[in-house]
Structure formats: structure tokens, C-alpha cells
C-alpha positions as CSV (number, residue, x, y, z in Angstrom):
1,M,-25.0,-21.2,-0.9
2,A,-23.7,-20.1,-4.2
3,Y,-22.2,-16.4,-4.6
4,N,-24.9,-14.0,-5.8
5,P,-23.5,-10.7,-7.2
6,K,-26.9,-8.9,-6.3
7,K,-26.3,-9.8,-2.6
8,Y,-22.6,-8.9,-2.6
9,P,-22.4,-5.4,-4.4
10,I,-19.0,-3.9,-5.3
11,N,-18.1,-1.3,-2.9
12,Q,-18.7,2.3,-4.5
13,S,-15.0,4.1,-4.9
14,R,-14.9,7.6,-5.8
15,N,-13.2,6.8,-9.3
16,K,-15.6,4.8,-11.1
17,S,-13.4,4.2,-14.0
18,L,-11.2,2.0,-11.7
19,E,-13.8,-0.1,-10.5
20,M,-14.1,-3.8,-11.5
21,D,-16.6,-6.2,-12.0
22,D,-17.2,-9.5,-10.0
23,N,-15.9,-11.6,-12.7
24,W,-12.5,-9.7,-12.7
25,I,-12.5,-10.1,-9.1
26,V,-13.1,-14.0,-9.2
27,K,-10.4,-14.6,-11.7
28,F,-7.8,-11.8,-9.9
29,L,-8.4,-14.1,-6.6
30,N,-7.4,-16.9,-8.7
31,E,-4.1,-15.7,-10.0
32,I,-2.6,-13.8,-7.0
33,K,-0.7,-15.8,-4.6
34,V,-0.1,-13.8,-1.6
35,G,-3.1,-12.0,0.2
36,H,-3.3,-10.1,3.7
37,I,-6.0,-11.0,6.4
38,S,-6.7,-8.2,9.0
39,T,-8.2,-9.0,12.2
40,L,-8.9,-7.2,15.8
41,N,-8.1,-7.5,19.2
42,G,-9.9,-4.9,20.8
43,E,-9.0,-1.8,19.0
44,Q,-5.5,-3.3,18.0
45,P,-5.4,-4.7,14.5
46,F,-3.3,-7.5,13.2
47,I,-2.4,-7.9,9.4
48,N,-1.1,-11.3,8.5
49,P,0.4,-12.2,4.7
50,T,-0.7,-15.7,3.5
51,S,-1.3,-17.8,1.0
52,F,-5.2,-18.2,0.2
53,W,-7.9,-19.8,-1.8
54,Y,-11.5,-18.2,-2.9
55,S,-14.6,-20.9,-3.2
56,V,-16.7,-19.3,-5.7
57,K,-19.6,-22.0,-4.1
58,N,-19.4,-20.6,-0.8
59,H,-18.0,-17.0,-1.6
60,E,-15.4,-17.4,1.0
61,I,-11.8,-17.0,1.4
62,Y,-9.9,-19.6,3.1
63,F,-6.5,-19.8,4.4
64,H,-4.6,-21.6,7.6
65,S,-1.9,-20.6,10.2
66,N,-0.9,-22.5,13.0
67,A,-2.8,-24.2,15.5
68,Y,-2.5,-21.3,18.2
69,G,-1.5,-17.7,18.0
70,R,-2.6,-14.5,17.3
71,M,-4.6,-14.7,14.4
72,R,-6.7,-17.7,16.3
73,Y,-7.3,-15.8,19.1
74,N,-8.4,-12.7,17.1
75,A,-10.6,-15.0,14.9
76,E,-12.2,-16.7,18.0
77,N,-12.9,-13.1,19.8
78,T,-14.1,-10.9,17.2
79,S,-15.5,-12.1,13.9
80,K,-15.0,-9.1,11.8
81,A,-12.2,-9.4,9.1
82,C,-10.8,-7.6,6.0
83,F,-8.9,-9.2,3.2
84,E,-6.5,-7.5,0.4
85,C,-4.2,-8.4,-2.3
86,F,-2.7,-6.8,-5.0
87,R,-0.1,-6.8,-7.8
88,S,1.9,-3.6,-8.9
89,G,3.5,-2.7,-12.2
90,R,5.5,0.2,-13.1
91,L,5.9,3.6,-11.3
92,L,4.0,6.3,-13.3
93,P,5.9,9.7,-13.0
94,S,4.2,13.2,-13.6
95,N,5.0,16.6,-13.8
96,L,1.7,17.1,-11.2
97,A,2.9,16.0,-7.7
98,L,-0.5,14.7,-7.0
99,E,-0.6,12.6,-10.4
100,V,2.5,10.7,-9.7
101,S,1.4,7.1,-9.2
102,F,2.0,3.4,-10.0
103,Q,0.4,0.5,-11.8
104,Y,-2.0,-1.3,-9.6
105,E,-4.7,-4.1,-9.5
106,C,-6.3,-5.0,-6.2
107,V,-9.2,-6.7,-4.4
108,I,-10.6,-5.8,-0.8
109,A,-13.0,-8.1,0.8
110,F,-14.7,-7.4,4.2
111,G,-16.3,-9.8,6.3
112,N,-16.5,-12.3,9.2
113,I,-13.7,-14.8,9.9
114,R,-14.6,-18.2,11.4
115,V,-12.6,-21.1,12.6
116,L,-12.9,-24.4,10.8
117,N,-13.3,-27.2,13.2
118,L,-14.7,-30.0,11.6
119,M,-12.0,-32.1,10.2
120,N,-13.5,-33.1,6.9
121,E,-14.1,-29.5,6.2
122,K,-10.6,-28.4,7.2
123,R,-9.4,-31.0,4.9
124,H,-11.6,-30.2,1.9
125,M,-10.5,-26.3,2.4
126,L,-6.6,-27.4,2.8
127,N,-7.0,-29.2,-0.5
128,G,-8.6,-26.5,-2.3
129,L,-5.4,-24.3,-1.1
130,L,-3.2,-27.2,-2.6
131,H,-5.0,-27.2,-5.8
132,K,-4.8,-23.6,-6.5
133,Y,-1.0,-23.4,-5.9
134,F,0.1,-27.1,-7.1
135,G,-3.3,-28.1,-9.4
136,E,-1.1,-30.3,-11.2
137,M,0.1,-32.6,-8.3
138,E,-2.1,-35.3,-7.2
139,S,-2.8,-36.4,-3.4
140,G,-1.7,-40.0,-2.8
141,K,0.6,-40.1,-5.9
142,D,2.7,-36.9,-5.7
143,Y,2.4,-36.0,-2.2
144,R,1.0,-37.8,1.1
145,P,-2.4,-37.0,1.8
146,I,-3.1,-34.5,4.6
147,T,-3.4,-36.6,8.0
148,D,-5.5,-36.3,10.9
149,E,-2.5,-35.5,13.1
150,E,-1.5,-32.4,10.7
151,L,-5.3,-31.2,10.6
152,K,-4.9,-30.9,14.6
153,Q,-1.7,-28.8,14.5
154,T,-3.1,-26.6,11.9
155,S,-5.9,-23.7,12.3
156,V,-8.1,-23.4,8.9
157,Y,-10.0,-20.1,8.4
158,G,-12.7,-18.9,6.5
159,I,-13.6,-15.4,5.8
160,K,-17.5,-15.1,4.7
161,I,-17.5,-12.0,2.4
162,N,-20.3,-9.3,3.0
163,S,-18.6,-6.8,0.5
164,W,-16.0,-6.6,-2.0
165,S,-14.2,-4.2,-4.3
166,G,-11.9,-4.7,-7.3
167,K,-9.6,-1.7,-8.8
168,R,-7.3,-1.6,-11.5
169,N,-4.9,1.2,-12.7
170,W,-2.7,-0.1,-15.4
171,E,-2.2,3.3,-17.6
172,D,0.8,3.7,-19.8
173,Q,1.1,7.3,-18.2
174,A,-0.1,9.4,-15.2
175,E,-1.8,12.4,-16.0
176,Q,0.3,15.3,-17.2
177,A,0.1,19.2,-16.5
178,E,-1.7,21.2,-19.7
179,C,1.2,22.7,-22.0
180,G,2.6,25.9,-20.6
181,E,0.8,25.3,-17.0
182,W,3.9,23.9,-16.1
183,P,7.3,22.6,-18.2
184,D,7.2,18.9,-19.6
185,L,8.5,16.0,-17.6
186,D,12.0,15.1,-18.7
187,P,11.7,12.0,-20.9
188,K,14.4,10.3,-18.4
189,W,11.7,9.8,-15.8
190,F,9.6,7.7,-17.8
191,D,12.0,5.1,-17.7
192,F,11.2,4.6,-13.9
193,Y,10.0,0.9,-13.1
């Protein structure tokens, strides 16, 4: 099933000027190298940094881990999951405490996690990961193809996305107090990075 933007709307945020559209989100997911997957064990959340691959065709995020462990246990017992990835820039000082910020871009997705069990599906999704990170390298030429034994030792997961949002705050400067309300910020603070 192909991605349908009407079926998977952007979550509404309180600051509409920061919201990014679906095309931006897809491009961002293709650029960012590390994401964080959050799963549950009862009421105990677990977060795991990982490499990942987003499939436009399936509207699903794929990643892998060891064949056994906390991620596998959580995925087999609770299907709810959350995904996040981000990029940060420089600090944005202000003479208003609540306006101090930093440049950032991020995507957050909510969905259901599943463990892939079919060998061909696992191989295909792992090859998608390899292509994202090492697209110029060729299986069977630059590296040995994934073996069945390696697949048996690896858990591959998919997070079917129910909703997502993308935000971007890449302003050159944070909002400052009006002249006379508070003294201007010393210029030395604008050299923070």
C-alpha cells in the first residue's frame, strides 16, 4: 500500500509556523542517520538509538537489533511505538528567558511496531538500510550478501506509521525584548554555537 497524505495527516502543533509538510518529512528521514525508537514494557518506556530506513511505498520505518533483548520483547508484547529523529544547529540566546532556544529540525512518528519474520522480507528491509547508508556499494561486489544465518541472528522491525509531524526552527536569532523593556543582549552572547 502506497503512502497517502490524506490518510496520515500531520499532527497539529501549537506553533503552525514550525510545521513542515509530508515532502519535507520524507526528505528529512532520508537524510538523518540516527533515530530513536521508543517502546513499552507495561508502563516502563524503553528508548533505543538506531540506524533506520523509511519506505515510502509501505509508509513504514525499518530498523534492526539483536535476535533477543528488550526491544524484541517489547515489540512482541506491546505494539505501540514512537519514533524520533532530529538535527540541531546553533544556540539562540535572548534577553527574554523563555525565548532562549536553539536551531532544530525534527520528525516524530507514532505507530505500531511489528517483528518481521519472513526471511525474504527481512533481507529486503536490511538491504534497504544498506542502500540508505552505503548506496554506492553493491551487494555481491563490494560486500558479501546477507546470509540466512545472519538473518536468523537479527531481529528486523517495522513501525507502521499512524501519524507524524515535522518541525523546523532554524531562525537566525531568537525573539528579543522590545527596546526599553529590558536592556539589549550583549553581542558576545550571539557568538554561542
